[in-house]
C-alpha positions as CSV (number, residue, x, y, z in Angstrom):
1,M,229.5,197.5,-27.4
2,R,230.2,200.8,-29.2
3,K,228.5,204.3,-28.9
4,H,229.4,207.8,-30.0
5,F,228.8,210.8,-27.8
6,N,229.8,214.4,-28.8
7,G,232.1,213.2,-31.5
8,K,233.9,210.7,-29.2
9,R,233.8,206.9,-29.7
10,Y,233.3,204.7,-26.6
11,D,234.1,201.1,-27.4
12,T,234.3,198.3,-24.8
13,N,236.4,196.2,-27.3
14,S,239.2,198.7,-27.7
15,A,239.0,200.5,-24.3
16,I,240.9,199.4,-21.2
17,F,238.9,197.6,-18.6
18,L,239.4,199.0,-15.1
19,G,237.0,197.0,-13.0
20,W,233.4,196.1,-12.3
21,C,231.0,196.8,-9.5
22,E,227.4,196.1,-8.4
23,I,225.7,198.7,-6.2
24,F,222.6,197.5,-4.5
25,G,221.3,201.0,-3.4
26,N,219.8,199.8,-0.2
27,F,217.9,197.2,-2.3
28,D,215.9,199.9,-4.0
29,P,215.5,198.9,-7.6
30,A,215.6,202.5,-8.7
31,K,219.1,202.9,-7.2
32,R,220.6,199.6,-8.1
33,M,223.2,199.3,-10.8
34,A,225.8,197.0,-12.1
35,F,228.6,198.2,-14.4
36,K,232.1,197.9,-15.8
37,M,234.3,201.0,-15.9
38,Y,236.6,201.6,-18.9
39,V,239.0,204.3,-20.1
40,T,239.9,205.0,-23.7
41,P,243.6,204.6,-24.3
42,R,244.3,207.8,-26.3
43,S,242.1,210.5,-24.8
44,K,241.8,209.0,-21.3
45,S,238.0,209.4,-21.5
46,F,236.2,207.3,-18.9
47,F,232.9,205.6,-19.3
48,L,230.6,203.0,-17.7
49,C,228.9,200.1,-19.5
50,G,226.1,198.5,-17.6
51,V,222.5,198.6,-16.3
52,G,220.8,200.5,-13.6
53,G,217.6,201.9,-12.1
54,V,215.9,205.2,-12.9
55,L,217.8,207.0,-10.2
56,T,221.3,206.0,-11.5
57,V,223.4,207.4,-14.4
58,F,221.8,204.7,-16.6
59,K,218.3,206.2,-16.1
60,G,216.6,202.8,-16.1
61,K,217.2,202.1,-19.8
62,T,216.4,198.6,-21.0
63,G,219.5,196.5,-21.6
64,E,223.1,197.5,-21.3
65,S,224.2,201.0,-22.1
66,I,227.3,203.2,-22.2
67,V,227.5,206.3,-20.2
68,P,230.5,208.7,-20.4
69,I,231.6,210.1,-17.1
70,D,233.9,212.9,-16.1
71,R,237.3,212.4,-14.5
72,E,236.2,213.4,-11.0
73,L,233.3,210.9,-11.0
74,A,235.6,208.2,-12.5
75,Y,238.2,208.7,-9.7
76,S,235.5,208.6,-7.0
77,I,234.1,205.3,-8.4
78,A,237.6,203.9,-8.8
79,V,238.5,204.7,-5.2
80,E,235.2,203.9,-3.5
81,N,233.9,200.9,-5.5
82,L,236.6,199.3,-7.6
83,M,239.4,199.3,-5.0
84,L,242.1,199.8,-7.6
85,D,245.8,199.6,-6.7
86,Q,247.6,202.9,-6.2
87,D,249.7,202.3,-9.3
88,V,246.6,201.9,-11.5
89,L,245.1,205.1,-10.0
90,D,248.4,207.0,-10.6
91,R,248.5,205.8,-14.2
92,W,245.0,206.9,-15.2
93,F,244.3,209.8,-12.9
94,N,247.7,211.7,-12.8
């Protein structure tokens, strides 16, 4: 999947896959989401590709969508939900 936002290209085929997660949001459909997190190799821009309810970053859009996220949110997701190894965190967040 490929999308352009603010002049940047986000492409799941060329980006580096960091991990996936499903958040149930206390079983509230508005808060539930499932996504994969990626980082672009050159600019180290992070993005999510997935689906989610109206109270998530995906805003309840139909079908899978790409959502760019800032570095701070990406780090928080990586630590709290993806459980990445420290060497992976150091590589992409330092």
